[in-house]
RODO-2510 file (C-alpha; in nm, 4 decimals, decimal comma):
residues 225
     n   res          X          Y          Z
     1     x     1,2030     0,1650     1,8963
     2     x     0,9954     0,1584     1,5732
     3     x     0,7577     0,4359     1,5260
     4     x     0,4210     0,3092     1,4381
     5     x     0,0746     0,4402     1,3649
     6     x    -0,2372     0,2290     1,3230
     7     x    -0,5922     0,3144     1,2030
     8     x    -0,9074     0,1041     1,2460
     9     x    -1,1260     0,1464     0,9402
    10     x    -1,4786     0,0163     0,9697
    11     x    -1,6842    -0,1068     0,6614
    12     x    -1,8617     0,1433     0,4483
    13     x    -2,1510     0,0934     0,2001
    14     x    -1,8945     0,0216    -0,0742
    15     x    -1,5714    -0,0818     0,0940
    16     x    -1,5195    -0,3868     0,3259
    17     x    -1,2147    -0,2485     0,5011
    18     x    -1,0762    -0,4803     0,7546
    19     x    -1,0821    -0,5906     1,1200
    20     x    -0,7022    -0,5775     1,0991
    21     x    -0,5585    -0,2278     1,1462
    22     x    -0,3825    -0,0338     0,8713
    23     x    -0,0197     0,0085     0,9718
    24     x     0,2042     0,2918     0,8945
    25     x     0,5775     0,3005     0,9825
    26     x     0,6968     0,6639     0,9322
    27     x     1,0448     0,6830     0,7760
    28     x     1,1291     0,3200     0,8661
    29     x     1,3308     0,2766     0,5546
    30     x     1,4565     0,6304     0,5324
    31     x     1,8277     0,5469     0,6043
    32     x     1,8208     0,2662     0,3321
    33     x     1,6620     0,4688     0,0619
    34     x     1,8981     0,7622     0,1207
    35     x     2,2135     0,5479     0,1112
    36     x     2,4396     0,6102    -0,1912
    37     x     2,3835     0,3583    -0,4708
    38     x     2,0341     0,2695    -0,3443
    39     x     1,7816     0,1071    -0,5871
    40     x     1,4527    -0,0538    -0,5744
    41     x     1,6020    -0,4039    -0,5382
    42     x     1,7255    -0,3147    -0,1918
    43     x     1,3681    -0,2894    -0,0573
    44     x     1,2785    -0,5934    -0,2515
    45     x     1,5329    -0,7957    -0,0809
    46     x     1,4034    -0,6988     0,2534
    47     x     1,0426    -0,7749     0,1634
    48     x     1,1369    -1,1049    -0,0081
    49     x     1,3152    -1,2314     0,3063
    50     x     1,0114    -1,1964     0,4970
    51     x     0,7838    -1,3647     0,2393
    52     x     0,6509    -1,0472     0,0578
    53     x     0,7821    -1,0746    -0,2965
    54     x     0,7589    -0,7410    -0,4717
    55     x     0,5200    -0,7163    -0,7802
    56     x     0,5426    -0,3631    -0,8810
    57     x     0,7036    -0,0187    -0,8679
    58     x     0,4942     0,2929    -0,9588
    59     x     0,5682     0,6625    -1,0255
    60     x     0,2584     0,8558    -0,9360
    61     x     0,0715     1,1234    -1,1140
    62     x    -0,1755     1,3630    -0,9920
    63     x    -0,4447     1,1270    -0,8624
    64     x    -0,5713     0,7669    -0,9051
    65     x    -0,8973     0,5737    -0,8333
    66     x    -0,9773     0,4657    -0,4897
    67     x    -0,9388     0,0910    -0,4824
    68     x    -0,8770    -0,2081    -0,2638
    69     x    -0,7411    -0,5639    -0,2999
    70     x    -0,9915    -0,8417    -0,2022
    71     x    -0,7748    -1,1350    -0,1735
    72     x    -0,4310    -1,0104    -0,0677
    73     x    -0,2844    -0,7922     0,1950
    74     x    -0,0352    -0,5289     0,0536
    75     x     0,2815    -0,3587     0,1679
    76     x     0,3813    -0,0231     0,0032
    77     x     0,7082     0,1618     0,0603
    78     x     0,8034     0,5174    -0,0504
    79     x     1,1373     0,4898    -0,2287
    80     x     1,1571     0,8289    -0,3919
    81     x     1,0124     1,1817    -0,3865
    82     x     0,9141     1,4322    -0,1287
    83     x     0,5754     1,2902    -0,0411
    84     x     0,1986     1,2582    -0,1100
    85     x    -0,1375     1,2316     0,0432
    86     x    -0,2997     0,8714     0,0672
    87     x    -0,6694     0,8549     0,1458
    88     x    -0,7629     0,5273     0,3041
    89     x    -1,0980     0,3628     0,3737
    90     x    -1,3453     0,5062     0,1390
    91     x    -1,4649     0,4808    -0,2197
    92     x    -1,4852     0,7265    -0,4999
    93     x    -1,8446     0,8015    -0,5807
    94     x    -1,7966     0,9764    -0,9093
    95     x    -1,5791     0,9286    -1,2128
    96     x    -1,4841     1,2989    -1,2095
    97     x    -1,1206     1,2990    -1,0791
    98     x    -1,1311     1,6659    -0,9686
    99     x    -1,4536     1,5943    -0,7582
   100     x    -1,3469     1,2548    -0,5990
   101     x    -1,0123     1,3947    -0,5189
   102     x    -1,0729     1,7436    -0,4022
   103     x    -1,4500     1,7849    -0,3934
   104     x    -1,7399     1,5760    -0,2446
   105     x    -1,7173     1,2699    -0,4854
   106     x    -1,6223     1,0212    -0,2199
   107     x    -1,7811     0,8456     0,0732
   108     x    -1,7801     1,0002     0,4224
   109     x    -1,5221     0,8836     0,6696
   110     x    -1,1748     0,7361     0,6027
   111     x    -0,8437     0,8917     0,6845
   112     x    -0,5790     1,0984     0,4861
   113     x    -0,2249     1,0232     0,5749
   114     x     0,0697     1,2149     0,4478
   115     x     0,3273     0,9719     0,3140
   116     x     0,6954     1,0707     0,3096
   117     x     1,0238     0,9206     0,1912
   118     x     1,1079     0,5897     0,3756
   119     x     0,7487     0,5357     0,4887
   120     x     0,6074     0,1853     0,4918
   121     x     0,2423     0,0968     0,4922
   122     x     0,0744    -0,2469     0,5523
   123     x    -0,2642    -0,2376     0,3960
   124     x    -0,5083    -0,5216     0,4968
   125     x    -0,7044    -0,6865     0,2222
   126     x    -1,0286    -0,4882     0,1759
   127     x    -0,8855    -0,1435     0,2867
   128     x    -0,9320     0,1279     0,0160
   129     x    -0,6571     0,3555    -0,0709
   130     x    -0,5983     0,6330    -0,3172
   131     x    -0,2621     0,8348    -0,3757
   132     x    -0,2801     1,1827    -0,4863
   133     x    -0,0953     1,5142    -0,4784
   134     x     0,2532     1,3711    -0,5151
   135     x     0,5598     1,5930    -0,4560
   136     x     0,7272     1,7117    -0,6656
   137     x     0,4321     1,7817    -0,8999
   138     x     0,4138     1,7063    -1,2687
   139     x     0,5069     1,3522    -1,2967
   140     x     0,3070     1,1156    -1,5360
   141     x     0,1808     0,7831    -1,3813
   142     x     0,4088     0,4928    -1,4745
   143     x     0,3747     0,1345    -1,3578
   144     x     0,6637    -0,1178    -1,3578
   145     x     0,5301    -0,4777    -1,3402
   146     x     0,7875    -0,6993    -1,1771
   147     x     0,5674    -1,0051    -1,2604
   148     x     0,5532    -0,9392    -1,6342
   149     x     0,6413    -1,2390    -1,8605
   150     x     0,9669    -1,0709    -1,9866
   151     x     1,0949    -1,0226    -1,6425
   152     x     1,3001    -1,3242    -1,5660
   153     x     1,5263    -1,1682    -1,2923
   154     x     1,3280    -0,9411    -1,0545
   155     x     1,6372    -0,7984    -0,8914
   156     x     1,8008    -0,7033    -1,2160
   157     x     1,4729    -0,5472    -1,3306
   158     x     1,4374    -0,3384    -1,0194
   159     x     1,8001    -0,2310    -1,0303
   160     x     1,7412    -0,0751    -1,3724
   161     x     1,4363     0,1393    -1,2670
   162     x     1,5441     0,5060    -1,2574
   163     x     1,4709     0,6994    -0,9269
   164     x     1,4800     1,0512    -1,0580
   165     x     1,3223     1,2264    -0,7599
   166     x     0,9459     1,1742    -0,8468
   167     x     0,7173     1,0289    -0,5859
   168     x     0,7445     0,6401    -0,6264
   169     x     0,6416     0,3499    -0,4173
   170     x     0,7236    -0,0304    -0,4272
   171     x     0,4584    -0,2856    -0,3520
   172     x     0,4659    -0,6376    -0,2411
   173     x     0,2197    -0,9097    -0,1402
   174     x     0,2650    -1,2297     0,0722
   175     x     0,3857    -1,5176    -0,1252
   176     x     0,1070    -1,6596    -0,3264
   177     x    -0,1022    -1,3405    -0,2898
   178     x    -0,2895    -1,2408    -0,6090
   179     x    -0,4130    -0,8807    -0,6050
   180     x    -0,7152    -0,7447    -0,7880
   181     x    -0,8429    -0,3794    -0,8380
   182     x    -1,1742    -0,3433    -0,6694
   183     x    -1,3091     0,0045    -0,6877
   184     x    -1,6080    -0,0181    -0,4548
   185     x    -1,9275    -0,2245    -0,4404
   186     x    -1,7567    -0,5326    -0,5919
   187     x    -1,7921    -0,7396    -0,2692
   188     x    -2,1105    -0,5961    -0,1329
   189     x    -2,2850    -0,8650     0,0676
   190     x    -1,9894    -1,0789     0,1050
   191     x    -1,7421    -0,8752     0,2953
   192     x    -1,6665    -1,1709     0,5207
   193     x    -1,4800    -1,3393     0,2277
   194     x    -1,2409    -1,0378     0,2201
   195     x    -1,1972    -1,0410     0,5911
   196     x    -1,1022    -1,4191     0,5736
   197     x    -0,7704    -1,3498     0,3946
   198     x    -0,5071    -1,5315     0,5870
   199     x    -0,2815    -1,3375     0,8282
   200     x     0,0785    -1,3434     0,7006
   201     x     0,3317    -1,5161     0,9188
   202     x     0,5824    -1,2273     0,8960
   203     x     0,5826    -0,8455     0,8827
   204     x     0,7514    -0,7449     0,5411
   205     x     1,0131    -0,5367     0,7206
   206     x     1,0159    -0,6401     1,0878
   207     x     0,9687    -1,0004     1,0494
   208     x     0,8316    -1,1778     1,3411
   209     x     0,8864    -0,8858     1,5860
   210     x     0,5848    -0,8115     1,8069
   211     x     0,6509    -0,4395     1,7229
   212     x     0,5074    -0,5223     1,3767
   213     x     0,2261    -0,7111     1,2136
   214     x     0,2668    -1,0062     1,4153
   215     x     0,1870    -0,8157     1,7353
   216     x    -0,0449    -0,5577     1,5875
   217     x    -0,2616    -0,8070     1,3983
   218     x    -0,2605    -1,0799     1,6747
   219     x    -0,6333    -1,0813     1,6741
   220     x    -0,8796    -0,9572     1,4165
   221     x    -1,0933    -0,7836     1,6916
   222     x    -1,4321    -0,8170     1,5307
   223     x    -1,5557    -0,5464     1,7602
   224     x    -1,3870    -0,3071     1,5207
   225     x    -1,6219    -0,3975     1,2432
***
């Protein structure tokens, strides 16, 4: 049986969040990412087979801006490193990274989840997220764009990305999904547009299984808003 955790995140003053639940599959891909010879293309193949092509691989630094995607659902999987903290559901309220990560410079509410190797997250359009405190420490943020003009073979591109132990995640979106980087307040007054993003037909890892997105996102459940 697949282990799954879900979170209902209500709208805030700056973040639409979603009537769909945030989905967390702890260690779902752990056996795959620990397999000898593993590279990022292995996870990409799984996502792609379910209609979620990979668009990036990122190595995380100390922190990042809280943000959400207004027009696409997102799937992220941890493919390297020991872990990190991800804050979901609230916006940063200051440009001071120290304050908006460790102080009081963010909205009330939200949840903080510990991400570990092999974890998978399915983030509904509109749900804010911010990754910080990656382990091991000391990495400098690096973004590998699988959609860049010079990338003509995504699988080969991903095979060449070095997994040297720093905390890294891979990200995919349903076919045709275009992601933006909204930091809060961008969609104020029109959250319904974000909530209207179409539900995918398949879970990026579990396909049509009712254990996954297809069952967990059966209905939007407007009572959660």
